[in-house]
C-alpha positions as CSV (number, residue, x, y, z in Angstrom):
1,X,101.1,89.4,59.1
2,X,99.3,92.1,56.0
3,X,97.8,91.4,53.3
4,X,100.4,92.3,51.4
5,X,103.0,90.4,52.8
6,X,104.7,92.0,54.9
7,X,104.6,92.7,58.7
8,X,102.7,96.2,59.5
9,X,103.5,96.0,63.2
10,X,106.6,94.7,65.5
11,X,106.5,91.1,64.6
12,X,106.4,88.7,67.3
13,X,109.0,86.2,67.1
14,X,108.9,82.8,67.8
15,X,110.1,80.3,70.9
16,X,113.0,79.3,69.7
17,X,113.8,75.2,68.4
18,X,116.4,72.9,68.4
19,X,115.3,73.0,64.1
20,X,118.0,73.4,62.0
21,X,118.5,76.0,59.3
22,X,117.0,75.7,56.0
23,X,119.1,73.4,53.6
24,X,118.9,76.7,50.9
25,X,119.2,80.1,53.0
26,X,120.3,81.7,49.0
27,X,123.0,81.6,47.2
28,X,124.5,85.4,49.5
29,X,124.7,83.0,52.4
30,X,126.4,80.1,51.7
31,X,128.8,82.3,49.7
32,X,129.6,84.3,53.2
33,X,129.6,80.9,54.8
34,X,128.1,80.8,57.5
35,X,131.4,78.0,58.7
36,X,132.9,81.7,58.4
37,X,131.4,82.3,61.4
38,X,133.2,80.1,64.3
39,X,136.5,81.2,63.1
40,X,136.0,85.5,63.6
41,X,138.2,86.2,65.8
42,X,141.2,88.7,65.1
43,X,144.5,87.2,63.3
44,X,146.9,88.3,65.8
45,X,145.3,85.6,68.2
46,X,147.1,82.1,67.4
47,X,146.0,78.7,67.7
48,X,147.0,78.3,70.6
49,X,145.4,81.1,72.5
50,X,142.5,80.4,70.8
51,X,141.8,78.7,73.8
52,X,141.8,81.5,75.7
53,X,139.1,83.2,74.2
54,X,137.1,80.6,73.8
55,X,136.2,79.9,77.1
56,X,132.6,80.0,78.9
57,X,131.1,83.1,80.3
58,X,133.4,84.5,82.4
59,X,135.2,85.5,79.5
60,X,133.8,89.4,80.8
61,X,132.5,91.2,83.6
62,X,130.4,94.2,83.9
63,X,131.8,96.4,86.4
64,X,129.1,99.3,87.4
65,X,129.1,100.3,84.4
66,X,132.2,99.9,83.0
67,X,134.3,97.7,81.2
68,X,136.8,95.2,82.4
69,X,139.2,93.2,80.0
70,X,138.2,89.6,80.3
71,X,140.9,87.7,82.3
72,X,141.4,85.4,80.2
73,X,142.6,87.8,77.3
74,X,146.0,89.0,80.0
75,X,148.1,86.5,78.5
76,X,146.9,87.1,74.8
77,X,148.0,90.4,74.8
78,X,151.4,90.1,76.6
79,X,151.7,87.7,73.5
80,X,150.7,90.3,71.2
81,X,152.6,92.9,72.7
82,X,155.8,90.2,72.1
83,X,155.3,89.1,69.1
84,X,155.7,94.0,68.4
85,X,158.7,93.9,70.7
86,X,160.6,96.5,69.9
87,X,159.7,97.5,66.1
88,X,156.1,98.4,68.1
89,X,158.5,100.5,70.5
90,X,160.0,102.4,68.0
91,X,156.5,104.0,66.1
92,X,155.4,105.1,68.9
93,X,158.7,107.1,69.3
94,X,158.6,108.5,66.1
95,X,154.9,109.4,66.2
96,X,155.4,111.3,69.4
97,X,158.4,113.5,67.8
98,X,156.7,114.0,64.4
99,X,158.5,112.6,62.8
100,X,156.0,109.9,60.2
101,X,152.0,110.4,60.8
102,X,150.3,107.1,61.0
103,X,147.1,105.8,61.5
104,X,148.0,105.3,65.3
105,X,148.0,108.8,66.1
106,X,144.7,109.7,67.5
107,X,142.9,113.0,68.1
108,X,146.7,115.0,67.3
109,X,148.3,112.9,69.4
110,X,150.0,109.9,69.5
111,X,148.5,106.4,71.0
112,X,150.3,106.1,74.8
113,X,152.4,102.9,74.6
114,X,151.6,101.0,77.5
115,X,151.3,97.3,77.9
116,X,148.4,95.8,76.4
117,X,147.7,93.5,79.1
118,X,147.2,96.6,80.6
119,X,144.3,97.7,79.0
120,X,141.8,98.1,81.3
121,X,142.9,99.9,82.9
122,X,144.4,102.2,80.0
123,X,142.0,102.7,77.9
124,X,138.2,101.4,79.7
125,X,134.6,103.0,78.3
126,X,133.0,105.4,79.7
127,X,130.1,104.3,82.5
128,X,127.6,104.2,81.5
129,X,125.7,106.0,83.4
130,X,128.4,108.6,82.8
131,X,127.2,109.3,79.5
132,X,123.4,108.7,80.1
133,X,123.7,113.2,79.9
134,X,124.8,113.6,76.2
135,X,126.9,116.5,75.6
136,X,126.0,118.8,73.1
137,X,129.2,119.8,72.0
138,X,128.8,116.6,70.6
139,X,126.5,118.0,67.5
140,X,127.8,119.1,64.7
141,X,125.0,120.7,62.9
142,X,126.6,121.9,60.3
143,X,126.1,125.8,57.8
144,X,122.7,126.7,58.7
145,X,120.1,126.5,55.4
146,X,120.6,129.3,53.0
147,X,123.4,130.5,55.0
148,X,125.6,132.6,51.9
149,X,128.7,131.1,51.1
150,X,129.8,134.0,48.3
151,X,130.5,137.0,51.1
152,X,132.0,134.7,55.2
153,X,131.7,138.0,57.0
154,X,128.6,138.5,56.4
155,X,127.7,134.8,56.4
156,X,129.1,134.9,59.7
157,X,126.9,137.8,61.0
158,X,130.1,140.4,61.3
159,X,129.2,143.7,59.5
160,X,132.2,144.9,58.2
161,X,132.2,146.8,54.1
162,X,134.1,144.2,52.2
163,X,135.4,146.2,48.8
164,X,134.3,144.1,45.7
165,X,136.4,141.8,43.9
166,X,137.2,142.8,40.7
167,X,138.0,139.3,38.1
168,X,140.4,138.6,35.3
169,X,139.2,137.8,32.7
170,X,139.3,133.9,32.1
171,X,141.8,133.6,28.7
172,X,140.1,130.5,26.5
173,X,142.1,127.7,26.0
174,X,141.3,126.8,22.1
175,X,143.8,123.7,21.6
176,X,143.3,120.5,20.4
177,X,144.6,118.9,23.7
178,X,142.6,120.8,25.5
179,X,139.6,117.7,26.3
180,X,142.4,115.7,27.1
181,X,143.7,117.5,29.6
182,X,140.8,118.0,31.4
183,X,140.0,114.2,30.8
184,X,142.5,113.6,32.8
185,X,142.9,116.7,35.7
186,X,139.2,114.9,36.1
187,X,140.5,111.6,36.8
188,X,143.4,112.6,39.1
189,X,140.7,113.7,41.4
190,X,138.8,110.8,41.0
191,X,141.8,108.8,41.4
192,X,142.6,110.3,44.7
193,X,139.4,110.2,46.1
194,X,138.8,106.7,45.2
195,X,142.4,106.2,47.3
196,X,140.8,106.7,50.6
197,X,142.3,107.2,54.3
198,X,143.8,104.0,55.8
199,X,143.3,104.0,58.9
200,X,143.7,100.2,61.5
201,X,144.3,98.9,57.8
202,X,140.5,100.0,57.3
203,X,140.0,102.4,54.2
204,X,137.4,104.8,55.0
205,X,136.4,107.6,52.4
206,X,138.8,111.0,52.7
207,X,136.1,112.9,50.7
208,X,132.9,115.0,52.8
209,X,132.8,117.4,55.9
210,X,132.8,115.1,58.7
211,X,134.9,111.8,59.0
212,X,132.2,108.7,58.4
213,X,132.0,105.8,60.7
214,X,133.2,102.4,58.5
215,X,135.2,101.7,56.3
216,X,134.5,101.1,52.5
217,X,137.0,98.7,51.6
218,X,136.1,95.0,50.1
219,X,134.7,93.4,53.0
220,X,132.6,96.1,53.6
221,X,131.1,95.8,50.4
222,X,130.6,92.8,50.2
223,X,128.9,93.5,54.2
224,X,126.6,95.9,52.6
225,X,125.8,93.7,50.0
226,X,124.5,90.5,51.9
227,X,122.6,93.6,54.0
228,X,120.5,94.7,51.0
229,X,119.5,91.2,50.4
230,X,118.2,91.2,54.7
231,X,116.3,94.3,54.3
232,X,114.0,92.6,51.9
233,X,113.8,90.0,53.8
234,X,113.0,92.0,57.0
235,X,110.5,94.8,55.3
236,X,108.8,91.0,52.9
237,X,110.7,90.6,49.9
238,X,110.7,93.9,49.2
239,X,113.1,96.9,48.1
240,X,111.1,100.1,49.9
241,X,107.1,100.6,51.9
242,X,106.3,104.0,50.7
243,X,103.4,103.6,48.0
244,X,105.3,105.4,45.4
245,X,103.2,104.0,42.4
246,X,103.1,102.4,39.5
247,X,105.5,104.5,37.8
248,X,108.2,106.8,39.1
249,X,109.7,109.4,36.9
250,X,112.7,109.9,39.1
251,X,114.5,108.8,42.3
252,X,116.9,109.5,44.4
253,X,119.4,107.4,46.5
254,X,121.1,108.6,49.3
255,X,123.6,107.4,50.2
256,X,123.9,104.1,47.8
257,X,126.9,102.7,49.1
258,X,127.5,100.1,46.0
259,X,124.6,101.2,44.9
260,X,122.9,97.6,45.2
261,X,119.6,98.7,46.1
262,X,119.8,101.5,42.7
263,X,120.5,99.1,40.3
264,X,118.0,96.5,41.6
265,X,115.2,99.5,41.8
266,X,116.5,100.6,38.2
267,X,115.6,97.3,36.8
268,X,112.2,97.4,38.4
269,X,111.2,101.1,36.7
270,X,113.1,100.7,33.4
271,X,111.4,104.4,32.2
272,X,112.4,106.2,35.5
273,X,115.9,107.4,35.9
274,X,117.8,106.5,39.2
275,X,120.8,108.2,40.7
276,X,122.4,107.0,43.9
277,X,124.3,109.9,46.0
278,X,127.2,108.5,47.6
279,X,131.1,110.5,49.1
280,X,132.6,106.4,48.1
281,X,132.9,106.0,45.0
282,X,132.5,102.5,44.9
283,X,130.0,101.4,42.9
284,X,130.1,99.6,39.4
285,X,131.6,100.9,36.3
286,X,128.7,99.6,34.2
287,X,124.7,100.1,34.8
288,X,121.7,100.0,33.4
289,X,121.1,102.9,30.9
290,X,118.9,104.6,33.5
291,X,121.0,104.8,36.3
292,X,123.9,106.8,37.1
293,X,126.0,107.6,40.1
294,X,127.9,110.6,41.9
295,X,129.7,111.4,43.9
296,X,128.5,114.3,46.4
297,X,128.6,114.8,50.7
298,X,124.7,114.5,51.5
299,X,125.0,117.2,54.5
300,X,125.8,119.7,51.6
301,X,124.0,121.8,49.7
302,X,122.0,120.0,47.8
303,X,122.0,121.4,44.1
304,X,119.1,119.8,41.8
305,X,116.2,120.8,40.9
306,X,113.6,122.1,43.2
307,X,110.2,119.7,42.8
308,X,112.4,117.1,40.8
309,X,112.4,114.0,43.1
310,X,108.5,111.7,42.8
311,X,110.9,108.9,45.2
312,X,113.9,109.9,48.0
313,X,115.7,106.9,49.5
314,X,118.4,106.5,52.5
315,X,119.1,103.7,54.7
316,X,121.4,102.1,57.1
317,X,122.5,106.0,57.6
318,X,125.0,104.8,60.3
319,X,127.9,107.0,61.5
320,X,126.3,109.6,58.9
321,X,124.2,112.2,59.6
322,X,125.0,115.4,62.2
323,X,122.0,117.6,60.9
324,X,119.0,115.8,60.2
325,X,116.7,118.3,60.2
326,X,118.7,120.6,57.0
327,X,118.3,116.6,55.5
328,X,114.6,116.7,55.9
329,X,114.6,120.1,54.7
330,X,116.4,119.7,52.3
331,X,114.9,115.9,50.7
332,X,111.6,118.7,51.2
333,X,112.1,121.6,49.1
334,X,113.5,118.7,46.1
335,X,110.8,116.2,46.1
336,X,107.7,116.8,43.9
337,X,104.3,117.5,45.7
338,X,102.6,114.6,45.9
339,X,106.6,112.4,46.2
340,X,108.0,110.0,49.0
341,X,110.5,110.4,51.7
342,X,111.3,107.2,52.8
343,X,114.6,106.4,55.6
344,X,115.3,103.2,57.2
345,X,118.0,102.8,59.8
346,X,118.7,99.6,62.5
347,X,118.1,101.4,65.9
348,X,121.0,98.7,67.5
349,X,120.0,98.3,71.0
350,X,119.8,95.0,71.9
351,X,116.5,93.8,72.8
352,X,115.5,90.5,74.3
353,X,111.7,89.9,75.2
354,X,112.2,85.8,77.6
355,X,115.1,87.2,79.5
356,X,117.3,84.8,78.3
357,X,120.1,87.6,77.1
358,X,122.1,88.0,80.6
359,X,122.5,91.2,82.4
360,X,126.2,91.0,81.3
361,X,125.6,90.2,78.1
362,X,128.9,91.4,75.9
363,X,126.4,91.4,73.3
364,X,124.6,93.7,75.3
365,X,127.4,95.7,76.1
366,X,129.2,96.3,72.7
367,X,125.8,97.5,71.6
368,X,125.4,100.7,74.0
369,X,129.1,101.8,73.0
370,X,128.4,101.5,69.7
371,X,125.3,104.3,70.5
372,X,127.3,105.8,73.2
373,X,130.4,106.3,70.5
374,X,128.1,107.4,67.5
375,X,126.9,111.0,69.7
376,X,131.4,111.3,69.7
377,X,131.3,111.3,66.2
378,X,128.6,114.0,66.4
379,X,126.0,111.7,63.9
380,X,124.0,109.7,67.3
381,X,122.6,105.7,65.9
382,X,119.3,107.5,67.8
383,X,118.1,109.5,65.8
384,X,116.0,107.2,64.0
385,X,113.7,106.7,67.2
386,X,112.5,111.1,65.6
387,X,112.6,110.0,61.5
388,X,108.5,110.9,62.4
389,X,109.6,113.4,64.2
390,X,111.7,115.0,61.3
391,X,109.7,114.5,58.2
392,X,106.7,116.2,60.0
393,X,109.0,119.0,61.2
394,X,110.1,119.1,58.0
395,X,106.4,119.3,56.4
396,X,105.5,115.8,55.1
397,X,102.2,114.9,55.6
398,X,100.4,110.8,55.9
399,X,104.1,110.0,57.9
400,X,103.9,106.1,58.9
401,X,106.7,104.0,60.4
402,X,107.1,100.5,61.0
403,X,109.4,98.5,63.2
404,X,110.5,95.0,63.3
405,X,112.0,93.3,65.2
406,X,116.0,91.3,63.6
407,X,117.5,88.0,65.3
408,X,121.3,87.9,65.9
409,X,120.8,84.8,65.4
410,X,119.0,82.0,63.9
411,X,116.8,80.8,66.5
412,X,113.9,81.7,65.7
413,X,111.3,79.2,65.0
414,X,109.5,81.2,61.6
415,X,111.7,80.0,58.7
416,X,112.0,84.1,57.6
417,X,112.6,84.9,60.8
418,X,115.4,82.0,60.6
419,X,116.8,83.1,57.2
420,X,116.9,86.7,59.0
421,X,119.0,86.1,61.9
422,X,121.1,83.4,60.0
423,X,121.8,86.9,57.3
424,X,122.6,89.1,60.6
425,X,124.9,86.8,62.4
426,X,127.0,87.1,59.8
427,X,126.7,90.7,59.2
428,X,127.6,91.1,63.2
429,X,130.3,88.4,63.1
430,X,131.8,90.0,59.6
431,X,131.2,93.2,60.4
432,X,131.9,93.9,64.2
433,X,135.5,95.5,64.4
434,X,133.9,97.7,61.5
435,X,130.4,98.7,63.3
436,X,133.3,99.4,66.1
437,X,136.6,100.8,65.2
438,X,136.6,104.1,63.5
439,X,134.4,105.9,67.0
440,X,135.8,103.7,69.2
441,X,139.2,104.8,68.6
442,X,137.4,108.3,67.9
443,X,136.1,108.8,70.7
444,X,137.3,106.8,73.3
445,X,140.7,106.0,72.5
446,X,141.0,102.5,71.7
447,X,143.3,100.9,69.8
448,X,143.3,98.7,67.6
449,X,143.5,95.6,69.8
450,X,141.4,96.8,72.4
451,X,138.6,97.3,70.4
452,X,139.1,93.1,68.8
453,X,139.3,92.2,71.8
454,X,136.2,93.2,72.6
455,X,135.0,91.7,69.9
456,X,135.8,88.4,70.7
457,X,133.3,88.7,73.6
458,X,130.5,90.5,71.1
459,X,130.7,87.6,68.6
460,X,130.6,84.9,71.1
461,X,127.7,85.7,72.4
462,X,126.5,86.2,68.8
463,X,126.1,82.8,67.9
464,X,124.9,81.7,71.1
465,X,121.3,80.9,70.4
466,X,120.6,80.3,74.2
467,X,119.8,83.7,74.0
468,X,117.2,85.1,72.5
469,X,118.3,88.2,71.9
470,X,117.5,91.4,68.8
471,X,117.7,93.9,67.4
472,X,114.9,96.5,65.7
473,X,114.5,98.6,62.4
474,X,113.2,101.3,61.7
475,X,110.5,101.8,58.4
476,X,109.3,105.7,58.5
477,X,108.6,107.4,54.9
478,X,106.3,110.5,54.2
479,X,104.3,112.2,52.0
480,X,105.1,115.6,50.7
481,X,102.0,117.8,50.3
């Protein structure tokens, strides 16, 4: 622990004890309620089915890297299918005929109509040894920097000469109600963006050049706000680690989410202008005068003035960025000389230092699937391992990397780490479905039921304090010379 109050290297986790949780976790943890964690099972499972999913340690197996569905869950699958009955079959037939497009249609093809009890063979997760060499076709870096957008033929490298198009003059509307019409039109666009897209009963953003892997509904907003407090604790009750000084004038928060980080930083620096950018309009409307939000895709070409920000911040870019070198170049272009760019992200590979996490751990398996499926989305979750390299390649100097251990439950003895573990357990248990629903559906073709049933074992392992497991949190920053 450094004199500044936060760890500068990987924090060693203390051996677990039977000590209870601190009486005062904090208000946010209490609001989410650790007691709720014990009941996080898919609603389709009735109370009498819960006995089947609470079996100790025999609920799942790993065979040569391939997932085998828990034997105790097969009858539960049959019961779920029986409840759906003919209505489910009718819907699937409509999907096949193209009569309606629903959230159950994946990649243009309806889901298979086989029995859920046969999920162990119908839609297995790929074997890990089959996914180790990632297909380069998964990656979609998007248009190159500087590509001309005014002439598609030239941008595509073709030599065809295109005659210039003469655009007619625009007629000016001088009517008194023109302003109200414009306002109504803008409001209509904003309303369309805010509606989003519903998949698997979760709301996802429809703005942006790529599919974003996480939902944006109320449950996800609550989870994001809880994570804000957790990340503060992880880095020593701070909002960032870059040495930006006492009086930054312009700060940009990329992928701001609910805007909670931007709002806090605006309060910290009343003389600064803080701008938060996101593809989803889920930020509060009433904010401090020095804080504002915009709807924009950070992977598009930025329209800000060059060298206009003292500090650019990006945290938790899960399933988000396809072209990291382009993002780094744009950040470099728009930061003032002497300004800083900081990135922070979880690396969700399950780790354990004392061998207490079993090899067939469902927590370990699902974490691996999160990473593998992220390649299918084109936004690998292991990109944080190369943040330092990306910053240096873009021209940043004085690059610093901090790595923190984040326990998955309150098993450490240290009170601060115990509190972090309590917040992380709530995050993993309540957010498990959000992490997997869309990416497993798009990459593996899993149905909602398959994902939810897989998460039963995942949640069970997360709550097991005898498994001293953790994931790593990377914070990397660099300065523009």
